[in-house]
N, C-alpha and C positions, 0 to 999 in steps of 0.2 A: 515528637511529631515534627516533620520537616515542613516548614512554611516556605512558600515560594513567593517572592516579591516580584510582581509584574512590572517590568520596566516601561511598559507602554501605558500603564494606568493613568499617569498624569499627563501624558502627551497625546492621548487619543480621546480626550474629553470632547464630546460633541453633544450639544443640546438637541434632544429629540423630544417629541411630544410623548412618546411611549417609553416609560421608564424601563419596562421589561426588555425592549430592544437594546437599550443602552447597556443593561446588565449583561445580556447575551454577548454583545460585542466585546465587553471587557473580559468576560470569561474566555471567549475564543482567542483573544489576543494573548491572554495569560497562558493558556494551554499551548499555544504555538511557541511562545517564548520558552516555556518549560521544556518542550520537546527539543528545541534547538540546544538549550543548555545541557540537557541530559546526553544528547548525541555527541556534543562537543566534549563533554567530560569523559565519555567512553572512547574518544579518539577513533571514530569510525572511518575517518579519512586517512588512508595510508599513502605516503608519498614515495614513489619509486617508479620504475618502468613496468607497465603491465600490458597484457593483451586482454581486451574485454571480450565478452561472449559474442559481440558483433564482429570480432576480428580486428577492430580498431586498436591502435596503440594509445596509451595514456600515461601521463606522469603521476597519476594518482588513482586510487581505487576506493570506492565508497563501500565499506564493509558493514552494511546494515545488519547482517546476520550476527555480527559481534554483539549487537544490542539485544538480540533475541535471547542470548544466554543470561540476561539479567531480568528477573521476573518483573520488576517495576517498569523497566524500559519496554519490555514486550507488552505488558498490559497497557501502558500509555499509548504506544504505537497502534495497537489493535483497536483501542477505544477511539482514537483519533481517525483511523481509517474508516471505522464503522460510520462515523459522522459524515463521511464524504460519499457514501453509497446511497443510491436512490431508495426511498422508503418503500417502493414496490418490489424490491429485490426478494426473490424466493430462494436463491442459491448463490453460494460463493464458490468461485473456481480459482485455482492457483496451481503453479507448477514449480518444481525445484525447491531448494532450501529457501530461496528468497521470498516466496509467497506463502508456502505451506504453514509456517508457524503462525503468522498473524491471521491467516484465513481459518485455521483450526480454532484459534481462540475466538474469533468473531462468530463462527458457526456454532460453537458450544455455548457461548455467553448469550447470544441473541436469537438462538433457535432457528438458524438457517441451514438448509442442506449444504453439503460440502462435496465438491467435485475435485478430485486430484488428477490433474492432467499430466501425462508423461510426455517426454520429448519425442518418443517413438514407441510403438506398441511393444510390449514384452514379447520375447521370442520363446517363452516357455509358459507353462500354466495356462491361464485363460487368454493370454495374448491380447490383453486389453490396452487401449490408449487412455481410457478414463477409468479410474478406480473410484470407489466410494459411490456417491450418488450420481446416477446418469440423468442429466437434465432431460426434461420432456418439452414438447412444443409449447406448453402453457407456462413454462418457467421463464423467469426474468433474472438474468445472471449478472453479478458484479465480479470482476476479475481483480485479484489482489497480487501485487508484486512489490519487491523492495526498491529497485532502482529503474528509472526510465532513462535510456540513452537514445537509442535509435527507434525503438518500438518493435524491434524484431521478436523479442520474447513474448510480448503481449500478442503480437500478430500470430504466432504459433499456437497460442492458447485459443484465440478466437477461431482459427482455422480448424483446430481439433474439435471445437464445440459446434461448428456449423452443421454437421450432419444431424444433430439432435433437434434442430429447428427452434431451439430456445432463443429468446431475445436477449442480446447482449446490451445491457443498460449502460455500462461504462467500465472503466478501468481506474483503479486507485492504487497509487504507489506512495512509498514513504518519501523518496528523494527523486526530484527531477534534475538530472545532470546534463541532459542533452536536448536538442531541439528536433528530435525525430518526429515521425508521424504515427498516430494511433488510428486504427480503424474504428474506434469507438470513443465516446467522450472520455477525456482524461482528467483525473483529479490527482493532486499531489499535496503532501503535507508541507514539505519544505524544498528549497532549491539547494543545489550544491554550493552556490555562492554564500548562502547563510551559514554554512558549516566551515568555510575557509577563514 
């Protein structure tokens, strides 16, 4: 069995009246540290010249999808993302390789409907923009993605979901690398700086 020693355990000791709150804080800090450690071990930050989906140029690329190929990492990421979504969520939505893997795990493990959003409608078959579950007006949706830079990818998903009338509760991403804007509340597991 692999035991993980939390580096924050001894430095985050705060006396609180409620012992349960203290224990939860320790667990959350440990899981955060474990996620950072796992992603660093998998070397998900690539250094070279890249053009990002936003069109911006960058000297590094955050390849969270590399972690999805490792069962333990995908499970850890998905469980941690689930903790960031609103408890009233009825549907998970995602697009592209960056969001679909953890969104599928979350949907399956926690019994939430799954909406698979395309970048553009298919030009053949049913010509749909949203596959899987089509949210209804009564649905409350959480959007999942891998990396947040400018907010453009999340904005496209939100725009695709607007005609359904469903309420977008928020967006959850694995890594926040930029300071872009989100049209819904944004949660993230770690920042780029924590991986460097």
